[in-house]
A tleap script that builds the chain and sets N, CA, C and O, in Angstrom:
source leaprc.protein.ff14SB
mol = sequence {
  NMET ARG VAL ILE ALA ILE SER LYS MET LYS
  SER GLY ALA THR LYS GLU LYS ASN ALA ALA
  LEU ASN ALA LYS GLU LEU VAL LYS GLU TRP
  GLU LEU GLN LYS ALA ASP VAL ILE ARG GLN
  ALA HIE SER ARG THR ASP GLN THR GLY SER
  ILE PHE MET MET GLU VAL ALA SER ALA ASP
  ASP ALA ARG LYS LYS LEU ALA ALA LEU PRO
  LEU VAL GLU ALA GLY LEU ILE GLU PHE ASP
  VAL PHE PRO TYR GLN ALA TYR GLU ALA TYR
  GLU SER ILE PHE GLY LYS ILE CALA
}
set mol.1.N position { 5.253 12.221 3.577 }
set mol.1.CA position { 5.476 11.341 3.887 }
set mol.1.C position { 5.681 9.965 3.304 }
set mol.1.O position { 4.687 9.608 2.672 }
set mol.2.N position { 6.740 9.009 3.319 }
set mol.2.CA position { 6.212 7.643 2.791 }
set mol.2.C position { 5.631 6.827 3.700 }
set mol.2.O position { 5.587 6.927 4.926 }
set mol.3.N position { 5.170 5.971 2.936 }
set mol.3.CA position { 4.588 4.480 4.145 }
set mol.3.C position { 4.669 3.840 2.494 }
set mol.3.O position { 4.584 4.280 1.348 }
set mol.4.N position { 4.901 2.437 3.229 }
set mol.4.CA position { 4.498 0.644 2.570 }
set mol.4.C position { 3.110 0.418 2.768 }
set mol.4.O position { 2.519 0.969 3.697 }
set mol.5.N position { 2.651 -0.198 2.126 }
set mol.5.CA position { 1.214 -0.470 2.862 }
set mol.5.C position { 1.205 -1.471 1.725 }
set mol.5.O position { 1.458 -1.404 0.522 }
set mol.6.N position { 0.621 -2.909 2.986 }
set mol.6.CA position { 0.765 -4.256 2.108 }
set mol.6.C position { -0.904 -4.524 2.449 }
set mol.6.O position { -1.574 -4.047 3.365 }
set mol.7.N position { -1.367 -5.600 1.208 }
set mol.7.CA position { -2.534 -5.959 1.550 }
set mol.7.C position { -2.392 -7.511 2.248 }
set mol.7.O position { -1.293 -8.025 2.457 }
set mol.8.N position { -3.524 -8.085 2.531 }
set mol.8.CA position { -3.766 -9.174 2.376 }
set mol.8.C position { -5.351 -9.389 2.667 }
set mol.8.O position { -6.088 -8.548 3.181 }
set mol.9.N position { -5.660 -10.474 2.305 }
set mol.9.CA position { -7.354 -10.840 1.723 }
set mol.9.C position { -7.764 -11.358 3.925 }
set mol.9.O position { -7.144 -11.871 4.856 }
set mol.10.N position { -8.963 -10.848 3.705 }
set mol.10.CA position { -9.875 -10.879 5.146 }
set mol.10.C position { -9.976 -12.311 5.084 }
set mol.10.O position { -9.306 -13.088 4.405 }
set mol.11.N position { -10.887 -12.543 5.870 }
set mol.11.CA position { -11.468 -14.003 6.124 }
set mol.11.C position { -12.927 -14.340 5.706 }
set mol.11.O position { -13.964 -14.145 6.340 }
set mol.12.N position { -12.774 -14.809 4.671 }
set mol.12.CA position { -14.058 -15.215 4.182 }
set mol.12.C position { -13.831 -14.788 2.507 }
set mol.12.O position { -14.710 -15.145 1.723 }
set mol.13.N position { -12.569 -13.978 1.953 }
set mol.13.CA position { -12.648 -13.306 0.988 }
set mol.13.C position { -12.039 -14.755 -0.161 }
set mol.13.O position { -11.499 -15.805 0.183 }
set mol.14.N position { -12.264 -14.446 -1.049 }
set mol.14.CA position { -11.780 -15.643 -2.358 }
set mol.14.C position { -11.497 -14.861 -3.177 }
set mol.14.O position { -11.934 -13.714 -3.094 }
set mol.15.N position { -10.765 -15.212 -4.102 }
set mol.15.CA position { -9.909 -15.029 -5.663 }
set mol.15.C position { -11.298 -14.568 -6.361 }
set mol.15.O position { -11.210 -13.435 -6.834 }
set mol.16.N position { -12.440 -15.130 -6.518 }
set mol.16.CA position { -13.789 -14.986 -7.255 }
set mol.16.C position { -14.320 -13.962 -6.884 }
set mol.16.O position { -14.851 -13.168 -7.660 }
set mol.17.N position { -14.268 -13.835 -5.785 }
set mol.17.CA position { -15.182 -12.432 -4.537 }
set mol.17.C position { -14.093 -11.089 -5.211 }
set mol.17.O position { -14.381 -9.996 -5.699 }
set mol.18.N position { -12.862 -11.723 -4.984 }
set mol.18.CA position { -12.181 -10.227 -5.601 }
set mol.18.C position { -12.098 -10.225 -7.046 }
set mol.18.O position { -11.835 -9.168 -7.618 }
set mol.19.N position { -12.313 -11.401 -7.769 }
set mol.19.CA position { -12.211 -10.769 -9.472 }
set mol.19.C position { -13.641 -9.776 -9.783 }
set mol.19.O position { -13.608 -8.938 -10.685 }
set mol.20.N position { -14.345 -9.893 -9.298 }
set mol.20.CA position { -15.637 -9.449 -9.342 }
set mol.20.C position { -15.668 -7.865 -9.287 }
set mol.20.O position { -16.424 -7.197 -9.992 }
set mol.21.N position { -14.690 -7.286 -8.297 }
set mol.21.CA position { -14.666 -6.185 -7.942 }
set mol.21.C position { -13.322 -5.671 -8.749 }
set mol.21.O position { -12.984 -4.493 -8.642 }
set mol.22.N position { -12.684 -6.451 -9.434 }
set mol.22.CA position { -11.305 -6.112 -9.928 }
set mol.22.C position { -10.788 -4.793 -10.956 }
set mol.22.O position { -9.699 -4.220 -10.986 }
set mol.23.N position { -11.963 -4.582 -11.726 }
set mol.23.CA position { -11.926 -3.593 -12.912 }
set mol.23.C position { -11.927 -1.998 -12.050 }
set mol.23.O position { -11.327 -0.957 -12.319 }
set mol.24.N position { -12.919 -2.362 -10.874 }
set mol.24.CA position { -13.031 -0.875 -10.302 }
set mol.24.C position { -12.019 -0.743 -9.465 }
set mol.24.O position { -11.530 0.363 -9.233 }
set mol.25.N position { -11.461 -2.168 -8.756 }
set mol.25.CA position { -10.381 -1.872 -7.640 }
set mol.25.C position { -8.969 -1.165 -8.775 }
set mol.25.O position { -8.246 -0.265 -8.348 }
set mol.26.N position { -8.840 -1.581 -9.779 }
set mol.26.CA position { -7.446 -1.286 -10.667 }
set mol.26.C position { -7.660 0.394 -11.118 }
set mol.26.O position { -6.662 1.074 -11.353 }
set mol.27.N position { -8.922 0.930 -11.204 }
set mol.27.CA position { -9.408 2.327 -11.605 }
set mol.27.C position { -8.731 3.092 -10.486 }
set mol.27.O position { -7.727 3.805 -10.474 }
set mol.28.N position { -9.603 2.717 -9.534 }
set mol.28.CA position { -9.098 3.094 -8.301 }
set mol.28.C position { -7.669 3.836 -7.686 }
set mol.28.O position { -7.263 4.901 -7.221 }
set mol.29.N position { -7.042 1.885 -8.190 }
set mol.29.CA position { -5.527 2.065 -7.401 }
set mol.29.C position { -4.878 3.031 -8.845 }
set mol.29.O position { -3.918 3.731 -8.522 }
set mol.30.N position { -5.264 3.127 -10.251 }
set mol.30.CA position { -4.398 3.913 -10.929 }
set mol.30.C position { -4.977 5.392 -11.124 }
set mol.30.O position { -4.375 6.154 -11.881 }
set mol.31.N position { -6.412 5.919 -10.294 }
set mol.31.CA position { -6.157 7.567 -10.083 }
set mol.31.C position { -5.249 7.834 -8.751 }
set mol.31.O position { -4.745 8.932 -8.515 }
set mol.32.N position { -5.110 6.721 -7.933 }
set mol.32.CA position { -4.486 7.114 -7.007 }
set mol.32.C position { -3.001 7.177 -7.155 }
set mol.32.O position { -2.194 7.640 -6.348 }
set mol.33.N position { -2.730 6.526 -8.552 }
set mol.33.CA position { -1.061 6.485 -8.827 }
set mol.33.C position { -0.786 7.559 -9.821 }
set mol.33.O position { 0.336 8.029 -10.009 }
set mol.34.N position { -2.201 8.034 -10.639 }
set mol.34.CA position { -1.925 9.247 -11.624 }
set mol.34.C position { -1.888 10.376 -10.458 }
set mol.34.O position { -1.323 11.352 -10.951 }
set mol.35.N position { -2.248 10.641 -9.147 }
set mol.35.CA position { -1.980 11.506 -8.440 }
set mol.35.C position { -1.189 11.399 -7.687 }
set mol.35.O position { -1.392 11.870 -6.567 }
set mol.36.N position { 0.093 10.711 -7.994 }
set mol.36.CA position { 1.190 10.689 -7.490 }
set mol.36.C position { 1.072 10.205 -5.524 }
set mol.36.O position { 1.866 10.543 -4.646 }
set mol.37.N position { -0.032 9.455 -5.392 }
set mol.37.CA position { -0.176 8.727 -3.668 }
set mol.37.C position { 0.438 7.731 -4.113 }
set mol.37.O position { 1.488 7.612 -3.481 }
set mol.38.N position { 0.291 6.717 -5.106 }
set mol.38.CA position { 0.851 5.773 -4.906 }
set mol.38.C position { 1.795 5.544 -6.025 }
set mol.38.O position { 1.614 5.326 -7.223 }
set mol.39.N position { 3.189 5.693 -5.057 }
set mol.39.CA position { 4.121 6.121 -6.121 }
set mol.39.C position { 4.949 4.849 -7.060 }
set mol.39.O position { 5.550 5.043 -8.117 }
set mol.40.N position { 4.759 3.308 -6.230 }
set mol.40.CA position { 4.801 2.268 -7.047 }
set mol.40.C position { 3.703 0.916 -6.563 }
set mol.40.O position { 3.112 0.912 -5.483 }
set mol.41.N position { 3.627 0.184 -7.253 }
set mol.41.CA position { 2.934 -1.001 -7.079 }
set mol.41.C position { 3.574 -2.727 -7.268 }
set mol.41.O position { 4.085 -2.987 -8.358 }
set mol.42.N position { 3.535 -3.550 -6.476 }
set mol.42.CA position { 4.105 -4.409 -6.560 }
set mol.42.C position { 2.874 -5.757 -6.324 }
set mol.42.O position { 1.855 -5.327 -5.783 }
set mol.43.N position { 2.842 -6.870 -6.561 }
set mol.43.CA position { 2.624 -7.941 -6.319 }
set mol.43.C position { 2.908 -8.456 -5.173 }
set mol.43.O position { 3.969 -7.976 -4.776 }
set mol.44.N position { 2.405 -9.319 -4.337 }
set mol.44.CA position { 3.014 -10.089 -3.519 }
set mol.44.C position { 3.546 -11.517 -4.280 }
set mol.44.O position { 3.211 -11.869 -5.411 }
set mol.45.N position { 4.647 -12.392 -3.177 }
set mol.45.CA position { 4.738 -13.474 -3.969 }
set mol.45.C position { 4.801 -14.709 -2.820 }
set mol.45.O position { 5.124 -15.892 -2.928 }
set mol.46.N position { 4.528 -14.222 -2.128 }
set mol.46.CA position { 3.937 -14.952 -1.056 }
set mol.46.C position { 2.510 -15.466 -0.733 }
set mol.46.O position { 2.279 -16.478 -0.071 }
set mol.47.N position { 1.814 -14.848 -1.145 }
set mol.47.CA position { 0.064 -15.005 -1.331 }
set mol.47.C position { -0.174 -13.900 -1.867 }
set mol.47.O position { 0.548 -12.922 -2.063 }
set mol.48.N position { -1.622 -14.183 -2.179 }
set mol.48.CA position { -2.224 -12.897 -3.619 }
set mol.48.C position { -2.090 -11.671 -2.552 }
set mol.48.O position { -2.269 -12.045 -1.394 }
set mol.49.N position { -1.767 -10.062 -2.733 }
set mol.49.CA position { -1.805 -9.069 -2.567 }
set mol.49.C position { -0.983 -8.307 -3.463 }
set mol.49.O position { -0.290 -8.589 -4.440 }
set mol.50.N position { -1.239 -7.360 -2.898 }
set mol.50.CA position { -0.519 -5.819 -3.623 }
set mol.50.C position { 0.721 -5.544 -2.374 }
set mol.50.O position { 0.887 -6.137 -1.308 }
set mol.51.N position { 1.490 -4.402 -2.988 }
set mol.51.CA position { 2.261 -3.974 -1.913 }
set mol.51.C position { 2.599 -2.637 -2.747 }
set mol.51.O position { 3.298 -2.712 -3.757 }
set mol.52.N position { 1.957 -1.122 -2.181 }
set mol.52.CA position { 2.244 -0.191 -2.725 }
set mol.52.C position { 3.251 0.377 -1.366 }
set mol.52.O position { 3.307 0.003 -0.194 }
set mol.53.N position { 4.082 1.576 -2.221 }
set mol.53.CA position { 4.593 2.313 -1.824 }
set mol.53.C position { 4.277 4.001 -2.382 }
set mol.53.O position { 4.396 4.487 -3.507 }
set mol.54.N position { 3.798 4.667 -0.967 }
set mol.54.CA position { 2.978 5.723 -1.191 }
set mol.54.C position { 3.387 6.821 -0.717 }
set mol.54.O position { 4.084 6.871 0.297 }
set mol.55.N position { 2.964 7.977 -1.465 }
set mol.55.CA position { 3.867 9.549 -0.461 }
set mol.55.C position { 2.393 10.177 0.039 }
set mol.55.O position { 1.554 10.416 -0.829 }
set mol.56.N position { 2.147 10.390 1.173 }
set mol.56.CA position { 0.760 11.114 1.399 }
set mol.56.C position { 1.291 12.010 2.984 }
set mol.56.O position { 2.348 12.013 3.616 }
set mol.57.N position { 0.142 12.606 3.148 }
set mol.57.CA position { 0.575 13.361 4.531 }
set mol.57.C position { 0.962 12.513 5.472 }
set mol.57.O position { 2.087 12.551 5.972 }
set mol.58.N position { -0.033 11.592 5.822 }
set mol.58.CA position { 0.689 10.825 7.321 }
set mol.58.C position { 0.020 9.737 7.204 }
set mol.58.O position { -0.915 9.703 6.404 }
set mol.59.N position { 0.391 8.500 8.054 }
set mol.59.CA position { -0.216 6.971 8.064 }
set mol.59.C position { -1.560 7.371 8.089 }
set mol.59.O position { -1.993 6.644 7.195 }
set mol.60.N position { -2.410 7.940 8.438 }
set mol.60.CA position { -3.598 8.060 8.869 }
set mol.60.C position { -4.536 8.623 7.541 }
set mol.60.O position { -5.677 8.201 7.347 }
set mol.61.N position { -3.887 9.621 6.678 }
set mol.61.CA position { -3.997 9.708 5.490 }
set mol.61.C position { -4.395 8.278 4.303 }
set mol.61.O position { -5.265 7.867 3.535 }
set mol.62.N position { -3.137 7.988 4.815 }
set mol.62.CA position { -2.577 6.633 3.992 }
set mol.62.C position { -3.897 5.589 3.979 }
set mol.62.O position { -4.570 5.230 3.012 }
set mol.63.N position { -4.008 5.279 5.209 }
set mol.63.CA position { -5.368 4.854 5.520 }
set mol.63.C position { -6.806 5.097 4.844 }
set mol.63.O position { -7.648 4.352 4.342 }
set mol.64.N position { -6.732 6.076 4.998 }
set mol.64.CA position { -7.737 6.763 4.737 }
set mol.64.C position { -8.237 6.643 3.150 }
set mol.64.O position { -9.431 6.526 2.873 }
set mol.65.N position { -6.972 6.694 1.935 }
set mol.65.CA position { -7.269 6.688 0.529 }
set mol.65.C position { -7.120 4.817 0.427 }
set mol.65.O position { -7.448 4.168 -0.566 }
set mol.66.N position { -6.729 4.414 1.312 }
set mol.66.CA position { -6.646 2.672 1.284 }
set mol.66.C position { -8.263 2.137 1.421 }
set mol.66.O position { -8.789 1.267 0.727 }
set mol.67.N position { -8.865 2.890 2.480 }
set mol.67.CA position { -10.151 2.194 2.657 }
set mol.67.C position { -11.128 2.936 1.636 }
set mol.67.O position { -12.255 2.441 1.637 }
set mol.68.N position { -10.972 3.889 0.864 }
set mol.68.CA position { -12.049 3.969 -0.444 }
set mol.68.C position { -11.829 2.949 -1.663 }
set mol.68.O position { -12.499 3.084 -2.686 }
set mol.69.N position { -10.747 1.782 -1.517 }
set mol.69.CA position { -10.441 1.548 -2.108 }
set mol.69.C position { -11.889 0.158 -2.180 }
set mol.69.O position { -12.394 -0.404 -1.207 }
set mol.70.N position { -12.264 -0.075 -3.826 }
set mol.70.CA position { -13.377 -0.985 -3.422 }
set mol.70.C position { -13.099 -2.842 -2.583 }
set mol.70.O position { -13.989 -3.377 -1.924 }
set mol.71.N position { -12.190 -3.274 -2.751 }
set mol.71.CA position { -11.954 -4.375 -1.905 }
set mol.71.C position { -11.876 -4.176 -0.829 }
set mol.71.O position { -12.122 -5.156 -0.126 }
set mol.72.N position { -11.528 -2.935 -0.131 }
set mol.72.CA position { -11.473 -2.477 1.121 }
set mol.72.C position { -12.787 -2.533 1.865 }
set mol.72.O position { -13.090 -3.198 2.856 }
set mol.73.N position { -13.744 -1.372 0.898 }
set mol.73.CA position { -15.035 -1.130 1.180 }
set mol.73.C position { -16.229 -2.331 1.010 }
set mol.73.O position { -17.417 -2.307 1.334 }
set mol.74.N position { -15.430 -3.365 0.381 }
set mol.74.CA position { -15.974 -4.941 0.230 }
set mol.74.C position { -15.842 -5.854 1.703 }
set mol.74.O position { -16.382 -6.929 1.963 }
set mol.75.N position { -15.131 -5.210 2.364 }
set mol.75.CA position { -14.243 -6.203 3.226 }
set mol.75.C position { -13.616 -7.261 3.025 }
set mol.75.O position { -13.251 -7.989 3.948 }
set mol.76.N position { -13.365 -7.538 1.609 }
set mol.76.CA position { -12.231 -8.500 1.487 }
set mol.76.C position { -10.742 -8.524 1.539 }
set mol.76.O position { -10.103 -9.545 1.794 }
set mol.77.N position { -10.208 -7.347 1.284 }
set mol.77.CA position { -8.967 -6.793 1.969 }
set mol.77.C position { -8.434 -5.735 3.083 }
set mol.77.O position { -9.039 -4.820 3.641 }
set mol.78.N position { -7.527 -6.034 3.168 }
set mol.78.CA position { -7.283 -4.851 4.492 }
set mol.78.C position { -5.512 -4.552 4.345 }
set mol.78.O position { -4.807 -5.351 3.729 }
set mol.79.N position { -4.881 -3.177 5.064 }
set mol.79.CA position { -3.713 -3.079 4.757 }
set mol.79.C position { -3.111 -2.588 5.457 }
set mol.79.O position { -3.414 -1.522 5.994 }
set mol.80.N position { -1.736 -3.441 5.719 }
set mol.80.CA position { -1.441 -3.067 7.159 }
set mol.80.C position { 0.164 -1.330 6.534 }
set mol.80.O position { 0.593 -1.171 5.391 }
set mol.81.N position { 0.379 -0.853 7.233 }
set mol.81.CA position { 0.756 0.632 6.639 }
set mol.81.C position { 1.625 0.888 7.836 }
set mol.81.O position { 1.496 1.033 9.052 }
set mol.82.N position { 2.911 0.873 6.601 }
set mol.82.CA position { 4.249 1.140 7.459 }
set mol.82.C position { 4.705 2.655 7.286 }
set mol.82.O position { 4.564 3.091 6.143 }
set mol.83.N position { 5.208 3.493 8.197 }
set mol.83.CA position { 5.912 4.722 7.577 }
set mol.83.C position { 7.532 4.507 7.629 }
set mol.83.O position { 8.145 3.916 8.517 }
set mol.84.N position { 7.854 4.875 6.939 }
set mol.84.CA position { 9.220 4.736 6.604 }
set mol.84.C position { 10.543 6.057 6.062 }
set mol.84.O position { 10.366 7.096 5.427 }
set mol.85.N position { 11.316 5.698 6.402 }
set mol.85.CA position { 12.071 7.035 5.961 }
set mol.85.C position { 13.853 6.524 5.486 }
set mol.85.O position { 14.266 5.384 5.701 }
set mol.86.N position { 14.721 7.646 4.819 }
set mol.86.CA position { 15.448 7.115 4.762 }
set mol.86.C position { 16.617 6.161 5.771 }
set mol.86.O position { 16.593 6.519 6.949 }
set mol.87.N position { 17.270 5.411 5.566 }
set mol.87.CA position { 17.970 4.764 6.506 }
set mol.87.C position { 19.359 5.270 7.461 }
set mol.87.O position { 20.479 5.589 7.062 }
set mol.88.N position { 18.961 5.224 8.490 }
set mol.88.CA position { 19.415 6.125 9.321 }
set mol.88.C position { 20.774 5.530 10.023 }
set mol.88.O position { 21.664 6.090 10.663 }
set mol.89.N position { 20.566 4.171 9.643 }
set mol.89.CA position { 22.044 3.716 10.423 }
set mol.89.C position { 23.290 4.344 9.583 }
set mol.89.O position { 24.403 4.551 10.067 }
set mol.90.N position { 22.878 4.630 8.144 }
set mol.90.CA position { 24.713 5.294 7.456 }
set mol.90.C position { 24.791 6.661 8.283 }
set mol.90.O position { 25.960 7.045 8.249 }
set mol.91.N position { 24.103 7.412 8.908 }
set mol.91.CA position { 25.047 8.335 9.795 }
set mol.91.C position { 25.684 8.098 11.058 }
set mol.91.O position { 26.273 8.895 11.789 }
set mol.92.N position { 25.429 6.652 11.219 }
set mol.92.CA position { 26.635 6.424 12.449 }
set mol.92.C position { 27.884 6.808 11.654 }
set mol.92.O position { 28.617 7.773 11.869 }
set mol.93.N position { 27.970 6.089 10.912 }
set mol.93.CA position { 29.468 6.192 10.566 }
set mol.93.C position { 30.346 7.528 9.442 }
set mol.93.O position { 31.442 7.563 8.881 }
set mol.94.N position { 29.133 8.508 9.537 }
set mol.94.CA position { 29.527 9.571 9.053 }
set mol.94.C position { 31.038 10.339 9.261 }
set mol.94.O position { 32.011 10.658 8.578 }
set mol.95.N position { 30.444 10.440 11.042 }
set mol.95.CA position { 31.855 11.082 11.310 }
set mol.95.C position { 32.941 10.332 11.413 }
set mol.95.O position { 34.031 10.897 11.497 }
set mol.96.N position { 32.857 8.935 11.425 }
set mol.96.CA position { 34.272 8.320 11.048 }
set mol.96.C position { 34.988 8.046 9.971 }
set mol.96.O position { 35.914 7.243 9.861 }
set mol.97.N position { 34.492 8.789 9.137 }
set mol.97.CA position { 35.242 8.388 8.012 }
set mol.97.C position { 35.858 10.139 7.711 }
set mol.97.O position { 35.329 11.250 7.724 }
set mol.98.N position { 37.314 9.578 7.440 }
set mol.98.CA position { 38.705 10.240 7.293 }
set mol.98.C position { 37.918 11.607 5.568 }
set mol.98.O position { 38.673 12.413 5.025 }
savepdb mol mol.pdb
quit
């Protein structure tokens, strides 16, 4: 299953607190990327945070893997997880094309 995971800083988190765990966080994220769980990693431009395109067994599996990240364990960030699939609207016109 493919999911998009979007991080956001939790109340009380600061860039300074995050920086203290940043190296550990990046190592864990890299391990997930090497395991082909995180397929793509992007930085948010609207605020501090990440967007991960993930391949997992389920949305709950994604939440479990993300919960093991140091910044999540420390209560500094959280992720919203959105399962997604190929765009279905294209199928609505397939029968109409001659």
